[in-house]
CHARMM internal coordinates of N, CA and C (Angstrom, degrees):
IC EDIT
DIST 1 N 1 CA 1.4476
DIST 1 CA 1 C 1.5277
ANGL 1 N 1 CA 1 C 108.76
DIST 1 C 2 N 1.3102
ANGL 1 CA 1 C 2 N 116.87
DIHE 1 N 1 CA 1 C 2 N 133.94
DIST 2 N 2 CA 1.4564
ANGL 1 C 2 N 2 CA 122.38
DIHE 1 CA 1 C 2 N 2 CA 179.32
DIST 2 CA 2 C 1.5215
ANGL 2 N 2 CA 2 C 108.74
DIHE 1 C 2 N 2 CA 2 C -103.16
DIST 2 C 3 N 1.3193
ANGL 2 CA 2 C 3 N 115.80
DIHE 2 N 2 CA 2 C 3 N 124.63
DIST 3 N 3 CA 1.4577
ANGL 2 C 3 N 3 CA 120.91
DIHE 2 CA 2 C 3 N 3 CA 178.13
DIST 3 CA 3 C 1.5234
ANGL 3 N 3 CA 3 C 108.27
DIHE 2 C 3 N 3 CA 3 C -104.37
DIST 3 C 4 N 1.3302
ANGL 3 CA 3 C 4 N 117.41
DIHE 3 N 3 CA 3 C 4 N 120.19
DIST 4 N 4 CA 1.4679
ANGL 3 C 4 N 4 CA 118.68
DIHE 3 CA 3 C 4 N 4 CA -179.75
DIST 4 CA 4 C 1.5220
ANGL 4 N 4 CA 4 C 111.25
DIHE 3 C 4 N 4 CA 4 C -67.97
DIST 4 C 5 N 1.2984
ANGL 4 CA 4 C 5 N 115.43
DIHE 4 N 4 CA 4 C 5 N 144.61
DIST 5 N 5 CA 1.4639
ANGL 4 C 5 N 5 CA 120.80
DIHE 4 CA 4 C 5 N 5 CA 177.23
DIST 5 CA 5 C 1.5252
ANGL 5 N 5 CA 5 C 107.63
DIHE 4 C 5 N 5 CA 5 C -88.24
DIST 5 C 6 N 1.3302
ANGL 5 CA 5 C 6 N 115.12
DIHE 5 N 5 CA 5 C 6 N 123.80
DIST 6 N 6 CA 1.4585
ANGL 5 C 6 N 6 CA 121.18
DIHE 5 CA 5 C 6 N 6 CA -178.48
DIST 6 CA 6 C 1.5197
ANGL 6 N 6 CA 6 C 107.92
DIHE 5 C 6 N 6 CA 6 C -112.67
DIST 6 C 7 N 1.3238
ANGL 6 CA 6 C 7 N 118.23
DIHE 6 N 6 CA 6 C 7 N 128.71
DIST 7 N 7 CA 1.4610
ANGL 6 C 7 N 7 CA 119.77
DIHE 6 CA 6 C 7 N 7 CA 177.15
DIST 7 CA 7 C 1.5317
ANGL 7 N 7 CA 7 C 110.39
DIHE 6 C 7 N 7 CA 7 C -56.06
DIST 7 C 8 N 1.3112
ANGL 7 CA 7 C 8 N 116.95
DIHE 7 N 7 CA 7 C 8 N 142.87
DIST 8 N 8 CA 1.4666
ANGL 7 C 8 N 8 CA 121.55
DIHE 7 CA 7 C 8 N 8 CA -173.27
DIST 8 CA 8 C 1.5256
ANGL 8 N 8 CA 8 C 113.06
DIHE 7 C 8 N 8 CA 8 C -59.16
DIST 8 C 9 N 1.3226
ANGL 8 CA 8 C 9 N 118.79
DIHE 8 N 8 CA 8 C 9 N -34.22
DIST 9 N 9 CA 1.4563
ANGL 8 C 9 N 9 CA 120.96
DIHE 8 CA 8 C 9 N 9 CA -179.39
DIST 9 CA 9 C 1.5140
ANGL 9 N 9 CA 9 C 112.99
DIHE 8 C 9 N 9 CA 9 C -71.33
DIST 9 C 10 N 1.3294
ANGL 9 CA 9 C 10 N 117.52
DIHE 9 N 9 CA 9 C 10 N -21.47
DIST 10 N 10 CA 1.4533
ANGL 9 C 10 N 10 CA 120.98
DIHE 9 CA 9 C 10 N 10 CA -176.02
DIST 10 CA 10 C 1.5187
ANGL 10 N 10 CA 10 C 111.90
DIHE 9 C 10 N 10 CA 10 C -65.29
DIST 10 C 11 N 1.3176
ANGL 10 CA 10 C 11 N 118.29
DIHE 10 N 10 CA 10 C 11 N -45.81
DIST 11 N 11 CA 1.4559
ANGL 10 C 11 N 11 CA 121.60
DIHE 10 CA 10 C 11 N 11 CA 179.71
DIST 11 CA 11 C 1.5199
ANGL 11 N 11 CA 11 C 110.62
DIHE 10 C 11 N 11 CA 11 C -62.40
DIST 11 C 12 N 1.3185
ANGL 11 CA 11 C 12 N 116.51
DIHE 11 N 11 CA 11 C 12 N -41.00
DIST 12 N 12 CA 1.4626
ANGL 11 C 12 N 12 CA 120.60
DIHE 11 CA 11 C 12 N 12 CA 177.75
DIST 12 CA 12 C 1.5236
ANGL 12 N 12 CA 12 C 110.11
DIHE 11 C 12 N 12 CA 12 C -62.08
DIST 12 C 13 N 1.3197
ANGL 12 CA 12 C 13 N 116.67
DIHE 12 N 12 CA 12 C 13 N -42.61
DIST 13 N 13 CA 1.4597
ANGL 12 C 13 N 13 CA 120.83
DIHE 12 CA 12 C 13 N 13 CA 179.83
DIST 13 CA 13 C 1.5223
ANGL 13 N 13 CA 13 C 111.23
DIHE 12 C 13 N 13 CA 13 C -63.69
DIST 13 C 14 N 1.3169
ANGL 13 CA 13 C 14 N 117.00
DIHE 13 N 13 CA 13 C 14 N -39.30
DIST 14 N 14 CA 1.4665
ANGL 13 C 14 N 14 CA 120.70
DIHE 13 CA 13 C 14 N 14 CA 177.91
DIST 14 CA 14 C 1.5250
ANGL 14 N 14 CA 14 C 110.08
DIHE 13 C 14 N 14 CA 14 C -64.50
DIST 14 C 15 N 1.3200
ANGL 14 CA 14 C 15 N 117.80
DIHE 14 N 14 CA 14 C 15 N -43.25
DIST 15 N 15 CA 1.4625
ANGL 14 C 15 N 15 CA 121.82
DIHE 14 CA 14 C 15 N 15 CA 179.79
DIST 15 CA 15 C 1.5263
ANGL 15 N 15 CA 15 C 111.41
DIHE 14 C 15 N 15 CA 15 C -62.54
DIST 15 C 16 N 1.3218
ANGL 15 CA 15 C 16 N 117.74
DIHE 15 N 15 CA 15 C 16 N -34.13
DIST 16 N 16 CA 1.4621
ANGL 15 C 16 N 16 CA 121.11
DIHE 15 CA 15 C 16 N 16 CA 177.95
DIST 16 CA 16 C 1.5202
ANGL 16 N 16 CA 16 C 111.02
DIHE 15 C 16 N 16 CA 16 C -61.59
DIST 16 C 17 N 1.3240
ANGL 16 CA 16 C 17 N 117.21
DIHE 16 N 16 CA 16 C 17 N -31.41
DIST 17 N 17 CA 1.4559
ANGL 16 C 17 N 17 CA 120.79
DIHE 16 CA 16 C 17 N 17 CA -179.28
DIST 17 CA 17 C 1.5224
ANGL 17 N 17 CA 17 C 112.21
DIHE 16 C 17 N 17 CA 17 C -85.65
DIST 17 C 18 N 1.3121
ANGL 17 CA 17 C 18 N 117.38
DIHE 17 N 17 CA 17 C 18 N -27.06
DIST 18 N 18 CA 1.4660
ANGL 17 C 18 N 18 CA 121.22
DIHE 17 CA 17 C 18 N 18 CA -178.73
DIST 18 CA 18 C 1.5240
ANGL 18 N 18 CA 18 C 111.53
DIHE 17 C 18 N 18 CA 18 C -82.85
DIST 18 C 19 N 1.3148
ANGL 18 CA 18 C 19 N 116.69
DIHE 18 N 18 CA 18 C 19 N -46.12
DIST 19 N 19 CA 1.4570
ANGL 18 C 19 N 19 CA 121.24
DIHE 18 CA 18 C 19 N 19 CA -175.20
DIST 19 CA 19 C 1.5286
ANGL 19 N 19 CA 19 C 110.33
DIHE 18 C 19 N 19 CA 19 C -103.07
DIST 19 C 20 N 1.3255
ANGL 19 CA 19 C 20 N 117.80
DIHE 19 N 19 CA 19 C 20 N 134.29
DIST 20 N 20 CA 1.4658
ANGL 19 C 20 N 20 CA 119.94
DIHE 19 CA 19 C 20 N 20 CA -179.78
DIST 20 CA 20 C 1.5305
ANGL 20 N 20 CA 20 C 111.54
DIHE 19 C 20 N 20 CA 20 C -63.46
DIST 20 C 21 N 1.3134
ANGL 20 CA 20 C 21 N 116.12
DIHE 20 N 20 CA 20 C 21 N 137.33
DIST 21 N 21 CA 1.4565
ANGL 20 C 21 N 21 CA 120.68
DIHE 20 CA 20 C 21 N 21 CA -178.35
DIST 21 CA 21 C 1.5208
ANGL 21 N 21 CA 21 C 112.36
DIHE 20 C 21 N 21 CA 21 C -100.82
DIST 21 C 22 N 1.3260
ANGL 21 CA 21 C 22 N 117.06
DIHE 21 N 21 CA 21 C 22 N -12.03
DIST 22 N 22 CA 1.4588
ANGL 21 C 22 N 22 CA 120.49
DIHE 21 CA 21 C 22 N 22 CA -179.41
DIST 22 CA 22 C 1.5232
ANGL 22 N 22 CA 22 C 109.02
DIHE 21 C 22 N 22 CA 22 C -96.51
DIST 22 C 23 N 1.2988
ANGL 22 CA 22 C 23 N 116.06
DIHE 22 N 22 CA 22 C 23 N 133.94
DIST 23 N 23 CA 1.4581
ANGL 22 C 23 N 23 CA 121.65
DIHE 22 CA 22 C 23 N 23 CA 178.47
DIST 23 CA 23 C 1.5183
ANGL 23 N 23 CA 23 C 108.94
DIHE 22 C 23 N 23 CA 23 C -129.94
DIST 23 C 24 N 1.3177
ANGL 23 CA 23 C 24 N 115.96
DIHE 23 N 23 CA 23 C 24 N 158.59
DIST 24 N 24 CA 1.4624
ANGL 23 C 24 N 24 CA 121.28
DIHE 23 CA 23 C 24 N 24 CA -179.82
DIST 24 CA 24 C 1.5215
ANGL 24 N 24 CA 24 C 109.72
DIHE 23 C 24 N 24 CA 24 C -121.24
DIST 24 C 25 N 1.3183
ANGL 24 CA 24 C 25 N 115.39
DIHE 24 N 24 CA 24 C 25 N 150.78
DIST 25 N 25 CA 1.4627
ANGL 24 C 25 N 25 CA 121.48
DIHE 24 CA 24 C 25 N 25 CA 176.06
DIST 25 CA 25 C 1.5275
ANGL 25 N 25 CA 25 C 107.63
DIHE 24 C 25 N 25 CA 25 C -137.28
DIST 25 C 26 N 1.3197
ANGL 25 CA 25 C 26 N 116.75
DIHE 25 N 25 CA 25 C 26 N 137.69
DIST 26 N 26 CA 1.4597
ANGL 25 C 26 N 26 CA 121.31
DIHE 25 CA 25 C 26 N 26 CA 177.78
DIST 26 CA 26 C 1.5186
ANGL 26 N 26 CA 26 C 109.94
DIHE 25 C 26 N 26 CA 26 C -68.67
DIST 26 C 27 N 1.3201
ANGL 26 CA 26 C 27 N 115.97
DIHE 26 N 26 CA 26 C 27 N 140.51
DIST 27 N 27 CA 1.4650
ANGL 26 C 27 N 27 CA 120.64
DIHE 26 CA 26 C 27 N 27 CA 178.82
DIST 27 CA 27 C 1.5251
ANGL 27 N 27 CA 27 C 110.36
DIHE 26 C 27 N 27 CA 27 C -60.29
DIST 27 C 28 N 1.3213
ANGL 27 CA 27 C 28 N 116.68
DIHE 27 N 27 CA 27 C 28 N -35.19
DIST 28 N 28 CA 1.4721
ANGL 27 C 28 N 28 CA 120.69
DIHE 27 CA 27 C 28 N 28 CA -178.51
DIST 28 CA 28 C 1.5285
ANGL 28 N 28 CA 28 C 113.16
DIHE 27 C 28 N 28 CA 28 C -66.21
DIST 28 C 29 N 1.3205
ANGL 28 CA 28 C 29 N 117.95
DIHE 28 N 28 CA 28 C 29 N -20.06
DIST 29 N 29 CA 1.4685
ANGL 28 C 29 N 29 CA 119.96
DIHE 28 CA 28 C 29 N 29 CA -179.09
DIST 29 CA 29 C 1.5254
ANGL 29 N 29 CA 29 C 113.30
DIHE 28 C 29 N 29 CA 29 C -95.89
DIST 29 C 30 N 1.3368
ANGL 29 CA 29 C 30 N 117.27
DIHE 29 N 29 CA 29 C 30 N 5.75
DIST 30 N 30 CA 1.4669
ANGL 29 C 30 N 30 CA 121.19
DIHE 29 CA 29 C 30 N 30 CA 177.55
DIST 30 CA 30 C 1.5200
ANGL 30 N 30 CA 30 C 111.07
DIHE 29 C 30 N 30 CA 30 C -75.81
DIST 30 C 31 N 1.3247
ANGL 30 CA 30 C 31 N 115.95
DIHE 30 N 30 CA 30 C 31 N 164.05
DIST 31 N 31 CA 1.4633
ANGL 30 C 31 N 31 CA 120.82
DIHE 30 CA 30 C 31 N 31 CA 173.89
DIST 31 CA 31 C 1.5254
ANGL 31 N 31 CA 31 C 108.04
DIHE 30 C 31 N 31 CA 31 C -63.87
DIST 31 C 32 N 1.3311
ANGL 31 CA 31 C 32 N 117.91
DIHE 31 N 31 CA 31 C 32 N 149.93
DIST 32 N 32 CA 1.4699
ANGL 31 C 32 N 32 CA 121.45
DIHE 31 CA 31 C 32 N 32 CA -173.78
DIST 32 CA 32 C 1.5318
ANGL 32 N 32 CA 32 C 115.04
DIHE 31 C 32 N 32 CA 32 C -51.75
DIST 32 C 33 N 1.3224
ANGL 32 CA 32 C 33 N 118.07
DIHE 32 N 32 CA 32 C 33 N -44.79
DIST 33 N 33 CA 1.4681
ANGL 32 C 33 N 33 CA 120.64
DIHE 32 CA 32 C 33 N 33 CA -178.01
DIST 33 CA 33 C 1.5285
ANGL 33 N 33 CA 33 C 111.22
DIHE 32 C 33 N 33 CA 33 C -65.89
DIST 33 C 34 N 1.3206
ANGL 33 CA 33 C 34 N 116.72
DIHE 33 N 33 CA 33 C 34 N -44.57
DIST 34 N 34 CA 1.4572
ANGL 33 C 34 N 34 CA 121.06
DIHE 33 CA 33 C 34 N 34 CA 179.96
DIST 34 CA 34 C 1.5320
ANGL 34 N 34 CA 34 C 110.74
DIHE 33 C 34 N 34 CA 34 C -68.94
DIST 34 C 35 N 1.3263
ANGL 34 CA 34 C 35 N 116.55
DIHE 34 N 34 CA 34 C 35 N -36.42
DIST 35 N 35 CA 1.4647
ANGL 34 C 35 N 35 CA 120.29
DIHE 34 CA 34 C 35 N 35 CA 177.32
DIST 35 CA 35 C 1.5232
ANGL 35 N 35 CA 35 C 110.63
DIHE 34 C 35 N 35 CA 35 C -62.62
DIST 35 C 36 N 1.3366
ANGL 35 CA 35 C 36 N 117.02
DIHE 35 N 35 CA 35 C 36 N -43.50
DIST 36 N 36 CA 1.4687
ANGL 35 C 36 N 36 CA 121.09
DIHE 35 CA 35 C 36 N 36 CA 179.96
DIST 36 CA 36 C 1.5324
ANGL 36 N 36 CA 36 C 110.92
DIHE 35 C 36 N 36 CA 36 C -63.46
DIST 36 C 37 N 1.3182
ANGL 36 CA 36 C 37 N 117.30
DIHE 36 N 36 CA 36 C 37 N -44.04
DIST 37 N 37 CA 1.4687
ANGL 36 C 37 N 37 CA 120.70
DIHE 36 CA 36 C 37 N 37 CA 179.22
DIST 37 CA 37 C 1.5265
ANGL 37 N 37 CA 37 C 110.86
DIHE 36 C 37 N 37 CA 37 C -64.24
DIST 37 C 38 N 1.3199
ANGL 37 CA 37 C 38 N 116.47
DIHE 37 N 37 CA 37 C 38 N -41.88
DIST 38 N 38 CA 1.4605
ANGL 37 C 38 N 38 CA 120.38
DIHE 37 CA 37 C 38 N 38 CA -179.60
DIST 38 CA 38 C 1.5223
ANGL 38 N 38 CA 38 C 110.68
DIHE 37 C 38 N 38 CA 38 C -64.47
DIST 38 C 39 N 1.3295
ANGL 38 CA 38 C 39 N 116.96
DIHE 38 N 38 CA 38 C 39 N -44.91
DIST 39 N 39 CA 1.4696
ANGL 38 C 39 N 39 CA 120.04
DIHE 38 CA 38 C 39 N 39 CA -179.93
DIST 39 CA 39 C 1.5236
ANGL 39 N 39 CA 39 C 111.39
DIHE 38 C 39 N 39 CA 39 C -66.01
DIST 39 C 40 N 1.3304
ANGL 39 CA 39 C 40 N 117.70
DIHE 39 N 39 CA 39 C 40 N -32.56
DIST 40 N 40 CA 1.4610
ANGL 39 C 40 N 40 CA 120.99
DIHE 39 CA 39 C 40 N 40 CA 178.31
DIST 40 CA 40 C 1.5264
ANGL 40 N 40 CA 40 C 110.70
DIHE 39 C 40 N 40 CA 40 C -70.04
DIST 40 C 41 N 1.3310
ANGL 40 CA 40 C 41 N 117.06
DIHE 40 N 40 CA 40 C 41 N -46.80
DIST 41 N 41 CA 1.4677
ANGL 40 C 41 N 41 CA 121.82
DIHE 40 CA 40 C 41 N 41 CA -176.26
DIST 41 CA 41 C 1.5324
ANGL 41 N 41 CA 41 C 113.57
DIHE 40 C 41 N 41 CA 41 C -81.04
DIST 41 C 42 N 1.3193
ANGL 41 CA 41 C 42 N 117.00
DIHE 41 N 41 CA 41 C 42 N -31.23
DIST 42 N 42 CA 1.4683
ANGL 41 C 42 N 42 CA 121.62
DIHE 41 CA 41 C 42 N 42 CA -176.63
DIST 42 CA 42 C 1.5270
ANGL 42 N 42 CA 42 C 108.82
DIHE 41 C 42 N 42 CA 42 C -135.95
DIST 42 C 43 N 1.3349
ANGL 42 CA 42 C 43 N 118.10
DIHE 42 N 42 CA 42 C 43 N 72.76
DIST 43 N 43 CA 1.4661
ANGL 42 C 43 N 43 CA 121.11
DIHE 42 CA 42 C 43 N 43 CA -172.24
DIST 43 CA 43 C 1.5333
ANGL 43 N 43 CA 43 C 114.49
DIHE 42 C 43 N 43 CA 43 C -60.89
DIST 43 C 44 N 1.3210
ANGL 43 CA 43 C 44 N 118.92
DIHE 43 N 43 CA 43 C 44 N -24.44
DIST 44 N 44 CA 1.4694
ANGL 43 C 44 N 44 CA 120.94
DIHE 43 CA 43 C 44 N 44 CA -178.46
DIST 44 CA 44 C 1.5269
ANGL 44 N 44 CA 44 C 113.49
DIHE 43 C 44 N 44 CA 44 C -92.46
DIST 44 C 45 N 1.3197
ANGL 44 CA 44 C 45 N 117.31
DIHE 44 N 44 CA 44 C 45 N -4.60
DIST 45 N 45 CA 1.4706
ANGL 44 C 45 N 45 CA 120.65
DIHE 44 CA 44 C 45 N 45 CA -177.15
DIST 45 CA 45 C 1.5198
ANGL 45 N 45 CA 45 C 110.75
DIHE 44 C 45 N 45 CA 45 C -68.93
DIST 45 C 46 N 1.3224
ANGL 45 CA 45 C 46 N 115.86
DIHE 45 N 45 CA 45 C 46 N 132.66
DIST 46 N 46 CA 1.4683
ANGL 45 C 46 N 46 CA 122.22
DIHE 45 CA 45 C 46 N 46 CA 176.72
DIST 46 CA 46 C 1.5327
ANGL 46 N 46 CA 46 C 111.30
DIHE 45 C 46 N 46 CA 46 C -104.21
DIST 46 C 47 N 1.3418
ANGL 46 CA 46 C 47 N 115.89
DIHE 46 N 46 CA 46 C 47 N -31.25
DIST 47 N 47 CA 1.4608
ANGL 46 C 47 N 47 CA 120.00
DIHE 46 CA 46 C 47 N 47 CA 177.40
DIST 47 CA 47 C 1.5178
ANGL 47 N 47 CA 47 C 110.12
DIHE 46 C 47 N 47 CA 47 C -146.03
DIST 47 C 48 N 1.3191
ANGL 47 CA 47 C 48 N 114.78
DIHE 47 N 47 CA 47 C 48 N 156.90
DIST 48 N 48 CA 1.4590
ANGL 47 C 48 N 48 CA 122.10
DIHE 47 CA 47 C 48 N 48 CA 178.13
DIST 48 CA 48 C 1.5195
ANGL 48 N 48 CA 48 C 107.95
DIHE 47 C 48 N 48 CA 48 C -114.69
DIST 48 C 49 N 1.3215
ANGL 48 CA 48 C 49 N 116.03
DIHE 48 N 48 CA 48 C 49 N 149.32
DIST 49 N 49 CA 1.4564
ANGL 48 C 49 N 49 CA 122.02
DIHE 48 CA 48 C 49 N 49 CA 178.83
DIST 49 CA 49 C 1.5229
ANGL 49 N 49 CA 49 C 109.46
DIHE 48 C 49 N 49 CA 49 C -112.42
DIST 49 C 50 N 1.3111
ANGL 49 CA 49 C 50 N 115.67
DIHE 49 N 49 CA 49 C 50 N 143.75
DIST 50 N 50 CA 1.4616
ANGL 49 C 50 N 50 CA 120.47
DIHE 49 CA 49 C 50 N 50 CA 178.52
DIST 50 CA 50 C 1.5142
ANGL 50 N 50 CA 50 C 109.45
DIHE 49 C 50 N 50 CA 50 C -145.34
DIST 50 C 51 N 1.3099
ANGL 50 CA 50 C 51 N 116.47
DIHE 50 N 50 CA 50 C 51 N 161.90
DIST 51 N 51 CA 1.4555
ANGL 50 C 51 N 51 CA 122.92
DIHE 50 CA 50 C 51 N 51 CA 178.35
DIST 51 CA 51 C 1.5229
ANGL 51 N 51 CA 51 C 108.43
DIHE 50 C 51 N 51 CA 51 C -89.86
DIST 51 C 52 N 1.3281
ANGL 51 CA 51 C 52 N 116.45
DIHE 51 N 51 CA 51 C 52 N 121.04
DIST 52 N 52 CA 1.4594
ANGL 51 C 52 N 52 CA 120.00
DIHE 51 CA 51 C 52 N 52 CA -179.82
DIST 52 CA 52 C 1.5160
ANGL 52 N 52 CA 52 C 111.76
DIHE 51 C 52 N 52 CA 52 C -69.29
DIST 52 C 53 N 1.3013
ANGL 52 CA 52 C 53 N 117.18
DIHE 52 N 52 CA 52 C 53 N -36.23
DIST 53 N 53 CA 1.4600
ANGL 52 C 53 N 53 CA 120.26
DIHE 52 CA 52 C 53 N 53 CA -177.14
DIST 53 CA 53 C 1.5113
ANGL 53 N 53 CA 53 C 110.62
DIHE 52 C 53 N 53 CA 53 C 68.54
DIST 53 C 54 N 1.3268
ANGL 53 CA 53 C 54 N 115.89
DIHE 53 N 53 CA 53 C 54 N 176.26
DIST 54 N 54 CA 1.4744
ANGL 53 C 54 N 54 CA 119.56
DIHE 53 CA 53 C 54 N 54 CA 178.18
DIST 54 CA 54 C 1.4815
ANGL 54 N 54 CA 54 C 110.73
DIHE 53 C 54 N 54 CA 54 C -121.55
END
COOR INIT
IC SEED 1 N 1 CA 1 C
IC BUILD
């Protein structure tokens, strides 16, 4: 059986397209200091989005 050699970055790149990389977190579940800053700067924000990365 012949196993093709795949560059290491290729599998990571494929996973980026298959699995969502953006995630959301409720402002209310943030640490107190970060929650206070977020509410001060963005009073209408209900959730924040971030890149999960791999």
